[in-house]
C-alpha positions as CSV (number, residue, x, y, z in Angstrom):
1,M,-79.0,51.9,13.4
2,N,-77.5,54.5,11.0
3,S,-79.5,57.1,9.8
4,K,-80.0,57.7,5.5
5,R,-78.1,60.5,6.0
6,A,-74.5,60.6,3.8
7,V,-71.5,59.0,5.2
8,Q,-69.1,62.1,6.0
9,V,-65.4,62.3,5.9
10,G,-65.1,62.5,10.4
11,D,-67.4,59.9,11.1
12,I,-67.2,57.3,13.4
13,Y,-69.5,54.1,13.5
14,A,-70.4,51.8,15.9
15,S,-70.1,47.9,14.8
16,P,-71.6,44.9,16.7
17,L,-68.5,42.4,17.9
18,P,-68.4,38.8,19.9
19,L,-70.1,38.5,22.9
20,N,-72.4,41.4,22.8
21,N,-69.5,43.7,22.7
22,Y,-68.9,46.7,20.3
23,G,-66.4,48.1,18.7
24,A,-66.0,51.5,16.2
25,V,-64.3,52.4,12.5
26,K,-63.6,56.4,12.1
27,V,-63.9,57.6,8.0
28,V,-60.3,59.1,7.0
29,K,-61.1,59.1,3.3
30,I,-63.6,58.8,0.3
31,I,-63.3,57.8,-2.7
32,D,-66.7,57.5,-5.2
33,N,-68.2,54.2,-3.4
34,S,-65.0,53.3,-1.4
35,Y,-64.2,54.1,2.4
36,L,-60.7,54.4,4.2
37,I,-61.7,53.4,7.8
38,G,-59.3,53.3,11.0
39,I,-60.6,50.9,13.6
40,T,-60.4,52.2,16.3
41,S,-58.8,50.4,19.8
42,Y,-62.0,50.8,21.5
43,M,-63.6,47.5,22.8
44,D,-67.0,47.2,25.8
45,G,-70.5,46.2,26.6
46,Q,-71.5,49.8,26.6
47,M,-72.2,51.7,23.1
48,P,-69.5,54.1,22.6
49,T,-70.3,57.5,22.5
50,I,-68.1,60.4,20.3
51,D,-66.5,61.0,24.3
52,S,-64.9,57.5,24.9
53,K,-61.6,58.2,24.7
54,K,-60.6,54.8,22.4
55,V,-63.1,56.4,19.6
56,H,-60.0,58.4,19.0
57,Q,-57.4,56.0,19.2
58,T,-56.7,53.5,16.1
59,L,-56.1,50.0,17.2
60,V,-52.1,49.4,16.3
61,T,-51.4,45.8,14.7
62,E,-48.7,43.7,12.8
63,S,-48.8,45.0,9.2
64,I,-49.7,42.5,6.9
65,I,-47.8,44.1,4.3
66,D,-44.3,44.2,6.1
67,D,-45.2,42.7,9.6
68,A,-44.2,46.2,11.4
69,E,-46.9,47.3,13.8
70,K,-48.9,50.0,12.4
71,P,-52.2,51.4,13.0
72,L,-55.5,49.7,11.2
73,Y,-56.5,51.7,8.1
74,E,-58.6,49.9,5.3
75,W,-60.2,50.0,2.1
76,V,-63.7,49.0,2.0
77,D,-66.4,49.4,-0.4
78,G,-70.1,49.4,-0.8
79,K,-73.1,50.3,1.2
80,L,-72.6,51.2,5.0
81,P,-74.5,48.5,6.7
82,K,-77.5,48.7,8.6
83,E,-75.9,47.5,11.8
84,L,-73.6,49.9,12.1
85,I,-74.6,53.2,14.4
86,F,-73.8,56.5,13.6
87,I,-72.2,57.7,17.2
88,G,-71.3,61.2,15.7
89,N,-68.6,63.2,13.4
90,T,-65.0,64.9,14.7
91,P,-62.1,66.6,12.8
92,L,-59.5,64.6,11.1
93,T,-56.4,64.9,12.9
94,E,-53.6,66.5,11.1
95,D,-52.2,63.3,10.8
96,E,-55.2,61.2,9.8
97,Q,-55.1,63.6,7.0
98,R,-52.3,62.3,5.9
99,I,-52.8,58.9,5.8
100,D,-53.3,56.4,2.9
101,S,-53.7,52.4,2.6
102,N,-53.1,50.1,0.3
103,I,-55.2,47.1,2.8
104,Y,-58.2,46.3,0.8
105,A,-61.2,44.8,2.5
106,A,-63.4,44.0,0.1
107,G,-67.0,45.0,1.2
108,W,-68.4,47.1,3.9
109,S,-69.5,44.8,6.7
110,K,-71.2,45.0,9.7
111,D,-68.0,43.4,11.2
112,C,-65.6,46.2,9.8
113,A,-64.4,46.3,13.1
114,I,-63.6,42.7,13.9
115,Q,-60.0,42.8,14.2
116,V,-60.0,44.8,18.4
117,Y,-61.8,41.6,19.1
118,F,-59.2,39.8,17.4
119,E,-56.4,41.3,19.0
120,W,-58.3,41.2,22.5
121,R,-58.6,37.2,21.8
122,R,-54.2,37.4,21.3
123,Q,-53.7,39.1,24.4
124,T,-56.1,37.8,26.7
125,D,-55.8,33.9,25.8
126,P,-53.3,33.2,22.6
127,E,-53.3,29.5,23.2
128,G,-57.2,29.0,22.9
129,F,-57.0,31.7,20.1
130,A,-54.5,30.0,17.9
131,L,-56.5,27.0,18.5
132,E,-59.0,28.3,17.3
133,I,-57.9,29.9,14.1
134,Q,-56.5,26.5,13.4
135,K,-59.7,25.2,13.7
136,E,-61.2,27.7,11.1
137,D,-58.6,27.2,8.6
138,E,-58.8,23.0,8.9
139,A,-62.8,23.5,8.9
140,L,-61.6,26.0,5.3
141,A,-59.4,23.6,3.6
142,L,-61.5,21.3,4.1
143,K,-64.5,22.8,2.6
144,N,-61.9,24.0,0.1
145,S,-60.8,20.3,-0.8
146,I,-64.3,19.2,-1.3
147,S,-64.3,17.4,-4.9
148,K,-67.1,19.0,-7.4
149,P,-68.0,17.5,-11.0
150,K,-66.9,19.3,-14.2
151,K,-69.2,18.5,-17.0
152,M,-71.0,15.5,-17.0
153,L,-73.5,13.3,-19.5
154,D,-76.7,13.7,-19.7
155,E,-78.0,10.7,-17.5
156,K,-80.1,9.3,-20.1
157,S,-77.0,8.6,-21.7
158,F,-74.7,7.4,-19.2
159,W,-77.3,4.3,-18.6
160,R,-77.7,3.6,-21.8
161,I,-73.9,2.6,-22.3
162,I,-73.9,0.8,-18.8
163,S,-76.6,-0.7,-20.1
164,L,-75.3,-2.2,-23.0
165,L,-72.7,-4.4,-20.3
166,D,-73.9,-8.3,-21.1
167,W,-73.4,-10.4,-18.7
168,G,-74.6,-13.4,-20.7
169,K,-70.9,-13.2,-22.2
170,E,-67.4,-15.0,-21.0
171,G,-64.8,-12.7,-19.6
172,E,-65.0,-8.6,-18.7
173,E,-63.3,-7.8,-22.0
174,A,-66.5,-9.8,-23.9
175,I,-68.6,-7.6,-21.3
176,V,-67.8,-4.3,-21.9
177,E,-67.6,-5.1,-25.6
178,A,-70.1,-3.5,-26.7
179,A,-70.5,-0.4,-24.3
180,V,-67.3,0.5,-25.4
181,K,-68.3,-0.2,-29.5
182,E,-71.2,2.8,-28.7
183,L,-69.5,4.9,-26.5
184,S,-66.6,5.4,-28.9
185,T,-69.4,6.6,-31.4
186,F,-70.1,9.5,-29.2
187,T,-67.4,12.7,-29.5
188,A,-64.2,13.0,-27.6
189,W,-65.8,15.7,-25.6
190,K,-68.2,13.3,-24.8
191,I,-66.2,10.6,-23.8
192,R,-64.9,12.4,-21.6
193,H,-68.3,13.6,-19.9
194,F,-68.8,9.9,-19.2
195,E,-65.4,9.8,-17.8
196,E,-67.1,12.2,-15.1
197,T,-70.5,11.0,-15.2
198,L,-68.6,7.8,-14.0
199,S,-66.4,8.7,-11.7
200,Y,-68.8,11.3,-9.7
201,K,-71.1,8.2,-9.4
202,L,-68.1,6.3,-8.0
203,F,-67.1,9.3,-5.8
204,L,-70.5,9.4,-4.1
205,L,-70.1,5.6,-2.7
206,D,-67.1,6.5,-1.4
207,T,-68.1,6.7,1.9
208,E,-67.0,4.2,5.0
209,E,-70.6,3.2,5.6
210,H,-70.1,1.7,2.0
211,A,-66.8,0.2,2.6
212,K,-68.3,-1.8,5.2
213,E,-70.9,-3.6,4.2
214,I,-68.5,-5.4,0.8
215,G,-67.8,-8.4,2.2
216,E,-65.2,-10.4,3.8
217,Y,-62.9,-7.3,3.0
218,S,-64.6,-4.7,4.8
219,F,-63.8,-1.6,6.3
220,S,-63.2,-2.1,9.8
221,Q,-61.2,0.4,12.0
222,Q,-59.3,-2.9,14.0
223,D,-58.7,-4.5,10.5
224,Q,-55.5,-4.2,8.6
225,H,-57.0,-6.0,5.4
226,F,-59.2,-3.4,4.2
227,S,-58.0,-2.8,0.5
228,P,-58.7,0.8,-1.2
229,D,-57.9,-0.5,-4.4
230,L,-60.3,-3.5,-3.7
231,F,-63.3,-1.2,-2.5
232,L,-62.8,1.2,-5.6
233,Y,-63.8,-2.3,-7.8
234,A,-66.5,-3.0,-5.6
235,R,-67.7,0.4,-6.1
236,C,-67.6,-0.1,-9.9
237,A,-69.6,-3.2,-10.0
238,V,-72.6,-1.3,-8.2
239,V,-72.6,1.2,-11.4
240,A,-71.7,-1.6,-13.5
241,H,-75.2,-2.9,-12.6
242,G,-77.4,-0.5,-13.7
243,K,-79.2,3.0,-12.7
244,E,-81.9,0.8,-9.8
245,V,-79.3,-0.8,-8.2
246,F,-76.6,2.4,-8.3
247,E,-79.5,4.6,-6.7
248,D,-80.8,1.8,-3.8
249,I,-77.2,1.0,-2.9
250,V,-76.2,4.9,-2.6
251,S,-79.1,5.8,-0.3
252,N,-78.7,2.2,0.9
253,P,-75.3,0.9,2.2
254,S,-76.1,-2.0,3.8
255,K,-77.2,-3.1,0.1
256,M,-73.7,-3.0,-1.4
257,L,-73.0,-6.1,-3.0
258,K,-70.8,-8.4,-1.0
259,D,-67.5,-9.5,-2.8
260,T,-68.6,-8.6,-6.3
261,E,-66.1,-6.2,-8.3
262,F,-65.9,-5.6,-11.8
263,E,-62.4,-2.7,-12.5
264,I,-62.4,-3.1,-16.3
265,L,-65.5,-0.4,-15.8
266,L,-62.4,1.7,-15.6
267,S,-61.4,1.4,-18.6
268,L,-64.5,2.3,-20.6
269,S,-63.5,6.0,-21.5
270,S,-60.2,4.9,-22.7
271,E,-61.0,2.1,-24.5
272,A,-63.7,4.1,-26.4
273,Y,-61.4,6.9,-26.6
274,Y,-58.6,4.7,-28.1
275,V,-61.0,3.2,-30.3
276,K,-62.4,6.8,-32.3
277,K,-58.6,8.4,-31.7
278,G,-55.9,5.9,-32.0
279,K,-54.7,7.5,-29.0
280,E,-54.3,7.6,-25.6
281,F,-57.0,9.3,-22.8
282,E,-55.8,12.0,-21.2
283,Y,-58.5,13.3,-18.8
284,E,-58.4,14.3,-15.1
285,S,-62.1,14.4,-13.6
286,G,-63.0,16.9,-11.3
287,C,-64.1,14.3,-8.8
288,S,-61.4,11.2,-8.1
289,Y,-62.8,7.6,-8.0
290,E,-59.5,6.6,-5.3
291,T,-60.9,5.5,-2.2
292,F,-60.9,8.5,0.7
293,S,-61.6,11.0,-1.9
294,N,-64.7,11.8,-0.5
295,K,-64.2,13.5,2.7
296,E,-67.0,14.1,4.1
297,G,-68.3,9.8,3.0
298,W,-64.7,9.6,5.3
299,S,-65.4,12.2,8.1
300,N,-65.7,10.1,11.1
301,T,-62.3,8.5,9.6
302,L,-59.9,10.7,8.1
């Protein structure tokens, strides 16, 4: 553990690494609450001491700025992490006194020496390390691709509009007429919020388990007759049948309505907007309702 002494130029700290190893960093410059540290070449299962040779050698890696091989120095901010262990202080060499860097590594963390571990992995197991990095990148890309809804309409108002669908009428346009009329009385922004809410509810139903339960054209890994559009229209039917049906089916895919679709639900917002504004409705929702957009819901397939 580090003591309560203030960090000083020349301080060297041991840093924990994976596989029960240690690395080390040296402070070479301090400006206000920012610290320029050199990541050393030390990596070992034993805690370094001030006499360990490699704590006085800066790690040389390929620069992220110009691809040239250079000693690794980077700026960190914030409070010294409690996991770092002070092992001593040595005066800066003349070369260290001239060091500067435009690499910013954000907050000072317990992993500040991790680059020496990455370099060791790169040298000892290049193929395995490359595969590991690829998997991490793919996981990050998946995480970043997960859709998030924008501002939505409150639940009560949304389901009130849906409740106006008149199933006693003949023809889909007649069924949605009252809902379109009422939605057109909303402000333009609330019509957009309705569309966002609808998109998100359709997104929640966009899972492989729900797709396997739509009836004759259910999803199957072996069957080529599955239609993404038909599944979308089947999800529309679920929402169109109201709050209780929707909430029951979201949590119980086996109760998915069979061989039922209601495509016209997708046009509610655009029809209401046209009645209100006399022009086309243009809006891109945060969550896409298109089939396969819910990556988590199709994680076993995509």
